N, C-alpha and C positions, 0 to 999 in steps of 0.2 A: 373701504369706508367712504361713505358719500351721502350727500343730501339727495332727496328725491322730491321733485315738484310736480304735482298733478294740477293742471290748470284747465278748468272747464272740460275735463275729460268725458267723452261720450262714446257709447257703443250701441249701434243699432244693427240688428240682423235684418236684412231686407226680406220682404215677403217673397215667396216663391214665384208669384205671378208678376213681380216687379212693381206692384202697387197694391193698395188696399182695395179689395173687391167691394163694389158698391152694394149696399143692401137693397134688396127688393122691398117693395111696399108691404108693410105688415110683418117683415122678417125681424126677428130679435137681433139686437145689437151684439156684435162679436165681442166675446170676453175671453180672457186668458188669465189663469191663476198666477198671481204675483207679477205679471208682466203687462206693461202698457203697449197697446197696439195703435200705431199711428199710420198715416198715409205713407211714411217712409219705411215702416217696418216695425219690428218688435224692439222696444227700447229696453235694453238690459242694464245699462248704466247711464245716468243722466246728470250732467253738470257736476262732476266730481272734482272738488277743489280741496287741496291739502298740501301743506309743506311738511315733509318728514326730515327731521334734523339728522345730522351725522351721528351714528351710533345709537339711534333711537330704536326702540322695539315697538312697532305699531301692530295692533291686532284688528283685522276686519272681521266683524261678527254680525250674524243675522240669520234668519231662517233660510231654508233652501229656496233658491230662485231669486235671492235679493240682489245678486250682482257682485258679490264679494270675490268669487273665484274669477269671474270675467275681468274685474279690475286688476287682480293679480296677474292674470295672463296677458293683459295689455302692458303691464310693467315689464313682463318677461319677454314680450315681443311675439308671443304665441297667438295673440289676437290682434287683428288690425284695428287701429284707432279710427273711429268714425269722425270725431271732432275733438278739438282742444289740443293741448300740448303736454308732453311728458319730458321732463328734464332729469337726467341723472348726473349728479356732480356738476351741474351747470351746463350740461351739454344736451341739446335737443336731440331726442332719440326716436321720434315718431317713426322714421323710416329706416332706422338702423337695425340690422339683422340681430337676432337673439344672441348669436355667438360673439358679437362685437359690442355687447352692452356691458360686459364685465359683471354679470349677475350669475348666481347659482340658484337652482330651484330644487326643492324636495317635494316629491309628489305623494299623494295619498296611498298609492299602491306600490310604493318603493321603486318600481321601474328598474330593477337590477337585471343584469345579463345572466341568465341561468347557467350558461356554459362556462362562465368565468369564475375564478375564485374571488374571495373578498378583496384580496390584494389587487387582482386584475380589474375588478369593478372600480375600486378607488383610484387606480392609476390610469384608467382609460382616457379620461379627458386630457391629462397631462401628456400622455404619449401622443395624442392627436395634435397637441400644440408643440411637439418636438422638444419637450423639456428634457434635459440630460438625465440619464438613468440614476445617477447618484442623488440628484435633486428630487426626482420622483420618489426614490426609496426613503429619503429623509422625510418628505412631506407626508407620505402614506403612513409611515411608522409614528410620526408625531400625532397625526389625526387619530390613529388607532389607539394610541396611549390616552389621549384626551377622552375618547369614547369607551375606553376599556374593552376593546375588541381585538387586542393584539394576538390573543390565543386563537382567534378564528380566521386569521389572514389566509390560511391555506384551505379553508373550507369553501364549499359552494353554497349559494343561497338556500338551496333545498334542505341543507343540514342545519339551518339556523331557525330560531324562533322568530315570531313577529317582531318583538322588541329588538332583537339582534339585527334583523334585516333593516329595520328603520335606522339603527345606528350606522349601518354600512351606507345607507342612502345619504345620511347626514354627513358622514365622513367623506364621501365622494364629492360633496359640495364644498366641504371645508378645505380640502387640499388645493382647490383653485384659488383660495384667498380672494374671494370676490369683493367688489365694492358693496353689493347689496345681496342679502340672503333672503330668498323667497320660499315660503313654506305653505303648501296647500293642504290643509287638514291632515297633517302627517301622523296624528295619533288616533284617527277615527277608526282604524281597523284593529286596534288593540283592545284587549279586555280591560275592565275597569281598574283592576289592581295595577296592571302594567302601564296603563295610561297615566295613573298618578305617579308612578315611578319615573316614567319618561318625561313627564312635565317638570319634575324636580331636576332631571338631567339637563333639560333644555335651559333652565334657569342658570345652572352652573356653567353650561356651555357658553351661554351669552356673556357671562362674566369673563370667560377665558379668551374668547376670540374677538370680542369687542368690535363688532361691525354693525351695520344697519340691517335691521330685520323688518320684513313685512310678512305677517303671519295671518292666515285665513282659518277660521274655525266657525262651527255653529254651536260649539260648546262654550257657554258663558263662563264656566269655571276656568277653562284655559285662558279665556280673554282676561278675566279679573286677576289671575295669578301671574300671567306672563307679561302683559302689556304695560309700557310706560304710558301710552294713551290707547284708547279704544275708539274705533269707528263703528258705530251701530248703523246698519243699513236695512232698508226695507224697500222693496220694489224698485231697486236701482238708484235710490235716493238716500243720501246721508241724513240720518235722523239726529245724530249727536256725535260730537268728537270731544273727548275729555279723558282725564285720568280715571282709573277704576273707581276711585273714591267719588269723583264728581258725578260720574254716570250713575253710581249706585245711590248716592244721597240726594242728588239734584237732577233727576231724569227730566229731559226736555219735554217729553210728552207721554201720553198714556202708553203708546207702543213700547218705548224704551223702558218705562217703569214696569210693564208687564213682562218684558223679555229678559231683563237683567234682574237676577235674584232667584234663588231656589229655596222653597217653592216660590211661585210668582206672587206679586203684590195682590192684595185683596182690593176690590173696587166697589164702592157703594154710591148710591144717589144721595146727595146731601144739599144743604143750602148754605151758601156763604153769607154771613151777616156782618154788617159794619155797625158797631155800637159805639157809644161814647168812650168806652174803654179800649176800643180797637176791634180787630177782626176775630170772628168766632165761626164755627161750623155747627149746624144743627142737623143731626142725623137721628131720625125717629124721636125718641124722648131724651136723647143725650145732647147737651149743650157743652161744646168743648172750645175753650179759648186757645187760640193759636199762640205759639211761642213768640218772644220778642223779635227774634231773627226773622220769622215768617211775617210778623206784623210789619216790620220795616220794608221787606221786599214787596209786599202787596201794596203798601202805602206809596212806595216809590213809583210803582207802575199805575197808581191811582185806579186800582181794581174796584169796580162797583159791586154791591151785593148782587148775587145771582145764583141760579141752580148750578151745581158743580158735580164733578166726579171726584169723590174722595178716595185717596189711596192710602192703605196702611199695610206695611209688610207683616208677614205672619209672625216673625220673631218679636215684633213690637206690641203685640196684643197682650193685655194683662187680664187674667181672670180675676173676678171680683165677687164680693158678696152681693146678695140681692139688694137693690135700692131703686128709688124712683127714677134716677137718671142713668141707670145701667142699661147697656144693650144686651140683647138676649139672642142665643142661637140654639139650634137643635142638632145634636151630634148625629151624623150618619155613620161614619167609620172612624176608628182610632187606630193609628199605626205606631207601634213601639219601635223607636229608632235608636235605642241605647240610652243615652243620657237625656233624650227628649222624646216627646210624643208629637205626632202630627195629627191634629184633629180635623177631620173633614166634616163640615157642618153647613147648615143653611142659616144664614144670619142676615138680617135686614133685607130679606128678599133675594139674596145672592148666594151662590155657592162660594164657600170660604175655606181657607186653611189657616189654622192657628198652630204655632209651635209652643209647647209648654214643657217645662222641665219635669222629669220623672220623679224628682225628689223635691219636696217643698223646703222652705227655709229652715225647718226644724229636722230635716233628714227623714221625714215620713214619706212613705210610698204615695205617689201622686198619679197613679195610672188607672184609677177606677172610673173610666168614662165609658158609658154604655150607649149603644144606638138608641135614639129616641130621647136621651137625657137632655134637659134644658140647662144651659149654663149661662152665667152672666159675665160680661166682659166690658172693658173700656180701653182707652189708649190716651196717651198724652198729646197735647197740642204741638209738641216739638217733633213728632214723628208722622204727623198728618200731612199728606201731599194733596194739593188742591189743583185740579185740572179743569180746563174749560169744557163744557158740555158740547160746545159748537164745533171746535176743531181739535180737542184733546191736548192742547198745549198746556204746559205747566204755567200757571198764573203768577208764580213767584219769579219766573225767569224773564 
């Protein structure tokens, strides 16, 4: 159990030629997907600042190539730190070997020794540290009981399912009783049903072993359900740090708003108005007054009237009868998802997704949506998110 402090942490992978090649006249500028290339090299993580409290569960989330795994590997000591400071339990560990940092890491591909039994895999690190045999046996069996793998202790990894192998990998980390528990996309190789089951197991595990967790995933569902706080990253830069509720309900910018939430938020071109009664948004023929809470936030930041990007989550759309101030969309595809339907449609000049219940308020079937059908809809001023068209930031923040 320990605190972790990341102060201006930076990772740059040097260019192979030792410096950035100069462009010839007329040659296109060098580009790299998701990565910034400077004269020093490729910037994987830039100015990462965060204080992780003792026993906190932190989730780093973002698309592939955003720098989340690189950050985790710097904490583990598997990547050299280019700049900044890393403190674990108040101790500067930039140049401390991984084995001396008192951390344990669970990898995406399990990384089990195929020739050893489950017991042997879990006991391996303890044997390397010359722990007495009785203590090893006690710790292995306690961890196996926590993870419900006692019956598999004499099996080898090839005789286990993917979920069982991941339990063994987690157990191998638990027996060390580390100060910090690091997990690098541990559930990504599992099927959807098993992933849901293991996610619940991780929540229960966290309650039982009560240590500091740093967890990396590209799956926002894992991030929302597991994390005390979420760190959303893009191109090596932190976009927002907050609780799952804060990130979902008050996204810092368009990227966070679009990344967090399934299906993703709908975005439309709109006009922010400031009237005598307060702020409102105008989108096509609809005039929507914003909620009191949003009014206060915009007024506090003295936001002037301007063109904006308006965000509305699919579940916050309300289908409505035809009227002069209703918005309209044309259905492309409808997907039956059980208790709800996902309507893919073109609305306000944008591809959109709406989530609607399969039963109306009176228990009548509500699934008769055909391709090409025009529907009317609206939304409340309390669920409208207003973003700057210039830099994508949330104007309420």
